[in-house]
C-alpha positions, 0 to 999 in steps of 0.5 A, a space after each residue: 606334425 610337431 612342426 605344424 603344432 609349433 607353427 600354430 602355437 607361435 601364431 596364437 602367441 603372436 596374435 595373443 601378444 598383439 591382443 594384449 598390447 591392444 588391450 593394454 593400450 585400450 585400458 590406458 586410453 580408457 583411464 587417461 582422457 577418454 570419455 566422461 568421468 568425474 576426475 577420479 581414475 579407477 574409482 577404487 578399482 585396480 588398473 589391470 590392463 595398462 602399462 605392460 602389466 599383462 606382459 610382466 605377469 606372463 614373463 614372471 611365469 617363465 623361468 627367465 635367467 638373471 641376464 634375461 630379466 635384466 634385458 627385459 628391464 632395460 627394454 622396458 626402461 628404454 620404452 618408458 624413456 622413449 614413449 611419445 609424450 603428449 603435447 600439452 597444448 594439443 591436448 588442451 586444444 582437443 579438450 576445447 574442441 570437444 567442449 565446443 562440440 558438446 556446447 553447440 546446439 547442432 551436432 558438427 560431424 566435421 569437428 567430431 571426425 577431426 576429434 576422432 582422427 586425432 585420438 585414433 592417431 594417438 592410439 596408433 602411435 602408442 600401439 606401435 610403440 607397445 608392439 615394438 617393445 613386446 617384440 623386443 622382449 619376445 626376442 630375448 626368450 628362448 625357444 622353450 620360453 616362447 612355446 611356454 608363453 604361447 601355451 599360456 597365451 592360448 589358455 588365456 584366450 580360451 578363458 576369455 572366449 569362455 566368457 563370451 
């Protein structure tokens, strides 16, 4: 029975960790180049979802050793240093094409699909990198810490589900 419970908790933790990654990337994407806005990011709101905030907050609630803390810092630094940088020319071209789409009196579905595919590819790259980083961090944790994290993730998911 205990083994089954641990398997379920580990599964919930993995799903929740992936959901956190997706939410973080979505928040990052929303705040950096997505949709219409007037150029003022966050409009006085705190950025709660981007750039690893959730995972750092969860890790703070665990009793990490000094060695683990340093390993996590190293992983985060390495991830930041190896993050895929946007190609400035490609970003400019994307914005120009988007403007062409908006300026054209008739909707161009082919151009719209091209723009969507470009953004989806960029999002997939960022999600993959973030999941790899979270996986590396998860491997630093002890079995007990993984269980604590799974319980906290399950609580968080429960609170999120209560909102619906």
